[in-house]
C-alpha positions, -999 to +999 in steps of 0.1 A: -732+469-542-697+474-563-665+455-543-660+488-531-672+531-532-661+559-516-677+589-505-661+628-494-679+653-476-664+690-494-665+703-463-638+686-440-629+655-466-635+636-440-636+602-461-652+568-460-646+537-480-675+511-479-654+478-493-671+442-489-656+417-463-648+393-488-651+366-459-684+371-450-712+345-456-731+348-487-763+353-468-755+376-441-732+401-460-712+425-448-693+459-452-658+475-441-665+513-435-637+527-433-630+565-418-601+592-426-586+620-443-564+623-468-532+638-470-517+645-508-483+633-504-484+617-469-504+585-457-537+591-450-551+590-410-575+564-410-597+571-375-623+545-374-631+511-391-669+498-387-678+460-395-718+464-406-743+446-420-749+452-462-782+468-461-772+491-430-740+499-447-762+510-483-787+534-456-754+545-441-742+558-479-777+568-492-780+593-457-744+604-459-751+614-498-778+633-486-763+652-467-742+666-498-714+635-492-699+633-529-689+604-544-646+603-552-623+585-568-601+561-542-588+579-518-553+560-501-542+529-510-540+504-544-568+526-555-550+565-548-532+584-582-504+596-564 
């Protein structure tokens, strides 16, 4: 898994950011999944943060892709294009 990845539901703009927990142990890698909605020109509305094992995060990623979510560029934070 890359350092981070972004998925967005094209119907609702609900967005999820998957990113590694740098403090997790190598033998038990953990991932944060931040959920929210971006608003152009305004701060994003962050709704939820999950802390899950890397395998669970990968399953969640694949499930969302199968449901029609799209890979997108960063929607908030340092990587956001304004």
